[in-house]
N, C-alpha and C positions, 0 to 999 in steps of 0.2 A: 317375721316374714318380709321378704324383699319384694317391692313392687318394681314394675318395668321402669319407672321414672328414677329409680335408684333410692327412693325413700323406703323407709321401713314402716311397718304397721305398729311397731313399738313406739311408745311415747319417748320424747327426747329425755325426759327425766329418768326413765328406767335405763336408757342407754348410757347416760352420764354416770349413773350409779354403778353400773356394771363395769364401765371403763375405769372409774376411780378405784373400785375394789381390785380389779386386776392390777392396776398400776401400783396400788399400795402393797399388794401381796408380793409383787416383784421387788419393790423397794425393801420390804422386810427381809426377803430372801437374800438380796444383795447385802443388806446391812448385817445379817447374821453370818454370811460367808466372810465378809470383811472382818467381823469381830473374831470369828474362829481363826482366821489367818493371822491376825494380829496377836492373838493369844499364843498360837503356835510359835510365832517368831519371838515373842517375849520369853517363852520357855527355852527356846534354843539359845538365845542370848544369855539367859541366866545360867544355863548349864555350861556355857563357855567360861564364864567368869565365876563359877561356883567355888567358894572357899569354905573349907570345913575347919572352923576354928571356934574355940570356946570363949566365953566371956573372960575367963581367967587369963587366957593367952593374950586377949586383946588389951587387958590392963597392963601387961608387962612389955608392951611394944615400945621399943626405943625409936627415936626419930630416924635412925639409920634403917631399922627394920621396916618402918613405915614407908620410907623412900624406896626400899627394895621392893615392897609389895606393889607400890604404884608403878614401878618400872616393869615388873612382871606382868601386871594387868595390861599395861599399854602394849607390851610386846605380844601378849596373847591376842590382843585385838588386831594388831598389825599383821600377825601371821594368819589369823583367820581371814582378814581382808585379802591377803595375798592368795590364799587358797580359793576364795570366792572369785577373785579376778582370773585365776587360771581356769576354773571351771566354766566361767561365763565368757571366755575368750576376749577379755578386755584388751585395750590397746597397749602397745609396748610402753608408751610414755606413762600411762597410769601405773603399770607394774614397776617401772623404774622409780617413779616418784614415791611409791610406797616403800620400796627398798631403801631409797635415800632417806626417808623419814626414820626408818629403823636405824640406819647408820648414824644419823644425827642424834637419835635418842641415846645410843651407846656412847657416842663422842662426848656429849654434854654430861653424862653421868658416869664416865669411866672412873673418876676418882672415888666416888661412892662405892662402885662395884669392887674396886681394888681393896678398899678399906673393909668391906663386908667379907670378902673372901680371904683376906689375910687375918681377920679377927674372928668373929663369931662363927662363920661358916667355913672355917679352915679345912674341915674334914669332909664337907659335902661339896664335891666338885661336879655335880650333875649339871648345874646351870651353865658353867663355862663350857663344858663338853657339848651341851646342846647348842649353845651359841656358835661354837666352832663348826659342828656338823651341819647345822641348818644354814649357816652363812655360806658354806661351800655349795649347798644345794641351791640357794638363791642366786649365787653368783653364776652358776652354770645355767 
């Protein structure tokens, strides 16, 4: 009960207990929300980079295939970053820097990519076609 002087008839000990309980419950709610959000983000990131491969295939990986897989993962990450930048209306310089980073990735690894697509993956030309099509989209 509130008195005219602004004081309460409740003891100060009871008031502080009620306040701390409220504050703690809010902190737990915020903590649980943050944890749920982080778990959702982790699932999204794992689904982006999800690779379906068996242990037998991982044993037969040559250094060239390993290099190709790292290139593909990096490209997926950069393309996802570009998509997020477009959705969130990021600045033009951020978008250009991201595209420049993709270009440099291809520039530094072009010899390995040529070797892969002239050798082991001669008949699977999906990746070069995607690079060409997506490059035109990014350029526009």
